[in-house]
C-alpha positions in Angstrom: -28.3 3.1 214.7 -31.0 2.4 212.1 -34.0 3.2 214.2 -34.9 5.6 216.9 -34.1 4.0 220.3 -37.2 5.4 222.0 -40.8 6.2 221.3 -41.8 9.6 220.0 -44.5 9.7 222.7 -42.2 11.2 225.3 -40.6 14.6 226.1 -37.7 15.6 223.9 -35.1 16.5 226.5 -32.4 19.1 226.1 -31.0 17.8 229.3 -28.6 14.9 228.8 -29.6 11.8 230.8 -27.4 9.3 232.7 -25.7 6.7 230.6 -25.5 8.8 227.4 -22.0 10.2 227.6 -18.5 8.8 228.1 -16.9 9.2 231.5 -14.2 11.8 230.4 -17.0 14.1 229.2 -18.8 13.7 232.4 -15.7 14.6 234.5 -15.0 17.5 232.1 -18.5 18.8 232.5 -18.2 19.0 236.3 -14.7 20.6 236.0 -15.9 23.4 233.6 -19.1 24.0 235.5 -17.2 24.3 238.8 -14.8 26.8 237.3 -17.6 28.9 235.8 -19.5 28.8 239.1 -16.4 30.0 241.0 -16.0 32.8 238.4 -19.6 33.8 239.0 -19.3 33.9 242.8 -16.1 36.1 242.8 -16.8 39.3 244.7 -20.5 38.8 244.6 -22.3 41.6 246.5 -25.0 41.1 249.1 -27.6 43.0 247.2 -27.1 40.7 244.2 -28.1 37.5 246.1 -31.9 38.1 246.0 -31.7 38.6 242.2 -29.6 35.5 241.7 -32.1 33.5 243.9 -35.0 34.9 241.9 -33.6 34.0 238.5 -32.6 30.5 239.9 -36.2 29.8 240.9 -37.5 31.1 237.5 -35.0 29.0 235.6 -35.7 25.8 237.7 -39.5 26.0 237.5 -39.9 27.1 233.9 -37.4 24.4 232.8 -39.7 21.8 234.4 -42.8 22.8 232.4 -43.3 20.9 229.1 -45.1 22.5 226.2 -47.0 20.1 223.9 -45.5 19.8 220.4 -48.3 18.3 218.5 -49.9 15.0 219.7 -46.6 13.0 220.1 -44.0 15.1 221.9 -43.3 18.0 224.1 -40.4 20.5 224.8 -39.6 23.0 227.5 -38.3 26.6 227.6 -34.7 27.3 228.8 -34.6 30.9 229.9 -30.8 30.8 229.8 -30.8 34.0 227.7 -32.9 35.8 230.2 -30.7 34.6 233.1 -27.6 35.8 231.2 -29.1 39.3 230.3 -30.3 40.0 233.9 -27.4 38.4 235.9 -24.5 38.9 233.6 -21.4 37.0 234.8 -23.4 35.7 237.8 -25.5 33.6 235.5 -23.5 30.3 235.9 -24.3 30.3 239.6 -28.1 30.4 239.0 -27.9 27.8 236.2 -25.8 25.3 238.2 -28.2 25.4 241.1 -31.2 25.2 238.8 -29.8 22.2 236.8 -28.9 20.4 240.0 -32.4 20.8 241.4 -33.9 19.6 238.2 -31.8 16.5 238.3 -33.0 15.7 241.8 -36.6 15.9 240.6 -35.9 13.5 237.7 -35.2 16.0 234.9 -31.7 15.1 233.7 -29.2 12.7 235.3 -27.0 13.1 238.4 -23.8 12.3 236.5 -24.6 14.8 233.8 -25.3 17.8 236.0 -22.0 19.3 235.0 -22.4 18.8 231.3 -26.1 20.0 231.3 -25.1 23.1 233.3 -22.2 24.0 230.9 -24.5 23.5 227.9 -26.7 26.4 229.3 -24.0 28.4 231.1 -22.0 29.2 228.0 -25.0 30.5 226.0 -26.1 32.5 229.0 -22.6 34.2 229.2 -22.8 34.8 225.4 -26.2 36.5 225.9 -24.7 38.6 228.7 -21.8 39.6 226.5 -23.9 40.5 223.5 -26.3 42.5 225.7 -23.5 44.4 227.4 -21.6 45.1 224.2 -24.4 45.7 221.7 -27.8 46.2 223.4 -27.1 48.2 226.5 -25.4 51.2 224.8 -28.3 51.5 222.4 -31.0 51.1 225.1 -29.4 53.8 227.1 -30.4 56.2 224.3 -33.6 54.6 223.1 -35.2 52.7 226.1 -38.8 53.0 224.7 -38.1 52.1 221.1 -38.9 48.8 219.3 -35.2 48.3 219.2 -35.3 46.9 222.8 -37.7 44.1 221.7 -35.7 43.3 218.6 -32.5 43.1 220.5 -34.1 40.9 223.2 -35.6 38.6 220.5 -32.3 38.2 218.8 -30.3 37.4 221.9 -33.0 35.0 223.3 -33.1 33.1 220.0 -29.4 33.0 219.7 -28.9 31.7 223.2 -31.2 28.7 222.5 -29.5 27.9 219.2 -26.1 28.0 221.0 -27.4 25.6 223.7 -28.7 23.2 221.0 -25.4 23.4 219.1 -23.5 22.6 222.3 -25.7 19.7 223.1 -25.3 18.3 219.6 -21.5 18.6 219.8 -21.5 16.8 223.2 -23.7 14.0 222.0 -21.8 13.5 218.7 -18.3 13.7 220.1 -18.8 12.3 223.7 -21.7 10.0 223.3 -21.5 6.4 224.5 -23.5 5.4 221.4 -24.4 6.9 218.0 -26.9 9.7 218.8 -27.0 11.3 215.3 -30.7 10.7 214.8 -31.5 11.9 218.3 -29.5 15.1 217.7 -31.5 15.9 214.6 -34.8 15.2 216.2 -34.1 17.3 219.3 -32.7 20.1 217.2 -35.8 20.2 214.9 -38.2 19.9 217.9 -36.6 22.9 219.7 -36.8 25.2 216.7 -40.2 26.4 218.1 -38.5 27.0 221.4 -36.0 29.3 219.6 -38.8 31.5 218.5 -40.7 31.4 221.8 -37.6 32.2 223.8 -36.9 35.1 221.5 -40.4 36.5 222.0 -40.2 36.0 225.8 -36.8 37.8 226.1 -37.9 40.5 223.6 -40.9 41.5 225.7 -38.9 41.1 229.0 -36.1 43.4 227.8 -38.6 45.9 226.4 -40.6 45.9 229.7 -37.5 46.2 232.0 -35.9 48.9 229.9 -39.0 51.1 230.5 -40.0 50.3 234.1 -36.9 48.6 235.8 -33.8 49.6 233.8 -31.4 48.9 236.7 -32.2 45.2 236.4 -30.6 45.4 232.9 -27.7 47.5 234.1 -29.2 50.6 232.5 -29.2 54.0 234.1 -32.6 54.4 235.8 -32.8 58.2 236.1 -35.6 59.8 234.2 -36.7 56.6 232.5 -37.9 55.0 235.6 -39.5 58.2 236.9 -41.3 58.8 233.7 -42.8 55.3 233.9 -44.1 56.1 237.4 -41.5 54.0 239.2 -39.2 55.4 241.9 -36.0 54.1 243.3 -37.5 54.2 246.8 -39.7 51.1 246.0 -37.3 48.5 244.8 -39.2 45.6 246.4 -42.4 46.6 244.5 -40.4 46.8 241.3 -38.9 43.3 241.8 -42.3 41.7 242.5 -43.7 43.1 239.3 -40.9 42.1 237.0 -41.5 39.4 234.4 -39.1 36.8 235.9 -41.1 36.8 239.2 -44.5 36.7 237.5 -43.2 33.8 235.3 -41.9 31.9 238.3 -45.2 32.4 240.3 -47.3 31.3 237.3 -45.1 28.3 236.7 -45.4 27.1 240.2 -49.2 26.7 239.7 -49.2 25.7 236.0 -46.4 23.1 236.1 -46.5 21.8 239.7 -46.6 18.2 238.5 -44.4 18.5 235.4 -41.0 18.1 237.0 -40.7 14.4 236.5 -41.7 14.3 232.9 -38.5 12.6 231.7 -38.4 9.9 234.3 -39.0 6.3 233.2 -41.0 4.2 235.7 -41.8 0.5 235.8 -44.1 -1.9 237.7 -44.2 -5.7 237.6 -46.9 -8.4 238.0 -46.5 -12.0 239.0 -48.6 -14.2 236.6 -49.6 -17.9 236.6 -47.3 -20.5 235.0 -44.1 -18.8 236.6 -44.3 -15.7 234.5 -43.6 -12.0 235.2 -45.0 -9.0 233.3 -43.0 -5.8 233.4 -44.9 -2.6 232.6 -42.9 0.5 231.8 -44.3 4.0 231.4 -43.5 7.7 231.7 -45.4 10.1 234.1 -47.4 11.5 231.3 -48.8 8.0 230.6 -46.9 7.5 227.4 -45.0 4.2 227.0 -41.6 3.3 225.6 -42.4 1.0 222.6 -39.6 -1.3 221.6 -37.5 -0.6 224.6 -34.8 -3.2 225.4 -35.4 -5.3 228.5 -32.8 -7.5 230.1 -33.4 -9.6 233.3 -30.5 -10.9 235.2 -30.1 -13.2 238.2 -28.3 -12.2 241.3 -25.1 -13.8 240.0 -25.2 -11.6 236.8 -26.3 -14.2 234.3 -29.0 -13.3 231.9 -32.4 -14.9 232.5 -34.4 -13.2 229.8 -34.0 -10.5 227.1 -36.4 -8.9 224.7 -38.3 -5.7 223.9 -41.5 -4.0 225.1 -44.7 -4.2 223.1 -47.0 -1.4 222.0 -48.2 -1.1 225.6 -44.7 -0.9 227.1 -45.0 -4.5 228.5 -42.5 -7.4 228.5 -43.4 -10.9 229.7 -40.8 -13.6 230.6 -40.7 -16.9 232.4 -38.7 -18.0 235.4 -37.8 -21.4 236.8 -37.4 -20.8 240.5 -38.0 -18.0 243.1 -34.8 -16.0 243.2 -33.9 -12.3 243.3 -33.8 -10.7 239.9 -32.8 -7.4 238.4 -34.6 -6.0 235.3 -33.2 -3.2 233.2 -35.5 -1.3 230.8 -33.6 0.9 228.3 -35.8 3.2 226.2 -32.8 5.0 224.6 -31.7 8.6 224.9 -30.6 7.9 228.5 -34.1 6.8 229.6 -33.1 3.8 231.6 -34.7 2.1 234.6 -33.3 -0.8 236.7 -35.7 -2.4 239.1 -35.3 -5.1 241.7 -37.6 -8.1 241.8 -37.2 -9.7 245.3 -37.6 -13.4 245.9 -40.3 -12.9 248.6 -42.9 -11.8 246.0 -42.3 -14.9 243.9 -42.4 -17.2 247.0 -45.7 -15.6 248.2 -47.3 -16.2 244.8 -46.0 -19.8 244.7 -47.6 -20.4 248.1 -50.9 -19.1 246.8 -50.7 -21.4 243.8 -50.0 -24.4 246.1 -53.0 -23.6 248.3 -55.4 -23.0 245.4 -54.0 -24.7 242.3 -57.0 -23.8 240.1 -56.6 -20.1 240.8 -55.7 -18.2 237.7 -55.0 -14.8 239.1 -52.1 -12.3 238.8 -50.5 -10.6 241.7 -49.5 -7.0 241.6 -48.7 -4.4 240.6 -45.5 -4.2 242.5 -43.7 -0.9 242.2 -40.3 -1.3 240.6 -37.8 -0.1 243.2 -34.4 1.1 242.2 -31.4 0.7 244.4 -30.9 4.5 244.5 -34.5 5.5 244.8 -34.4 5.8 248.6 -31.3 8.0 248.3 -32.9 10.2 245.7 -35.9 10.7 248.0 -33.7 11.6 251.0 -31.8 14.1 248.9 -35.0 15.6 247.7 -36.3 16.0 251.2 -33.1 17.7 252.3 -33.1 20.0 249.4 -36.7 21.0 250.0 -35.8 22.0 253.5 -32.7 23.8 252.4 -34.6 25.6 249.7 -37.2 26.8 252.3 -34.4 28.1 254.5 -32.7 29.8 251.6 -36.0 31.4 250.4 -36.5 32.9 253.9 -32.9 34.1 253.9 -33.3 35.6 250.4 -36.5 37.4 251.5 -34.8 38.8 254.6 -31.8 40.0 252.6 -34.1 41.6 250.0 -36.1 43.3 252.7 -33.0 44.6 254.4 -31.5 45.8 251.2 -34.8 47.5 250.3 -34.7 49.4 253.6 -31.1 50.5 253.1 -31.9 51.9 249.7 -34.9 53.7 251.0 -32.9 55.2 253.9 -30.2 56.4 251.5 -32.8 57.9 249.2 -34.5 59.8 252.0 -31.1 61.0 253.3 -30.1 62.3 249.9 
């Protein structure tokens, strides 16, 4: 691969897209992710469910917000280190649900949910192990020292580096194509994320060690009381914690950023039996030099070429017939749209009635065969998410009452 297969004017995804990996790696990803999720759910306690739901929401939303990296690219935070530190061995459960939801909203592929989850699950478990083995014993003795920030910074940075290394290994060894240039580009682009994630986790660990130590598995005791927090108000503590504040802020800041990796395409019917395909990303950037292949219904190739600087590709056709156009911008950014015969026949009728008319017809939205299924899944998940949110709130409220009752009885 001598040249980058996609334009730099697009988000640099840590999530692997459909069509990038070989089938055995996809199957292995689902297998490992399923095993880690089962391990995470083993003997889970009722009072842990609200915390898992909370971190799942934070992980999902923050991973959908893209930070500008200069004028040509953007990246996003991971929060896998934070999920690992707070949830421990329950982290794979939150990450699997979060990655699956991100795939539904166009961030990553459906077939790569398992691989993408494992890429972040293992670093999260690494962060959990490092925090339990190295950080927690020291924070028990020095909860207010700068050591908490330094330990959080180190673990947060290391978790991102581990995720980048895992993705590089997956792309290099299991890639359907040669992705070496993509690996180098994604790794370099995410070095800033390594620092930012370290800072975020450093401040979070420092904050929680002082005001909500039980979220980190620390002994609350006098530390929480000295900070003006009591065990009789766990709900107030949870609402004021950084993960919740980050999730709430992300809901408002990044409400329209969830589809930043999805390639879209429209087409226009032009005079002289021509069709123009226009491809673009939701942030209005375009895939320059993307490969376009148009096939007839019997599978034969009608036209083939690349998009211009505006993301457009024009080709001619001889007769009105159903067509299928595939735009491949590289790095798994692929879009296959259907061009029905009806649109071509309608334009031909207009040309017969007014032969001198020199107008184009469109734009017609490029519809994928699985778009309707994706929308149905999205609607179902939105409803299920609402129900689960209500259930999590009810469980949290009930757990809060139980803890208050126990505190008053003692």
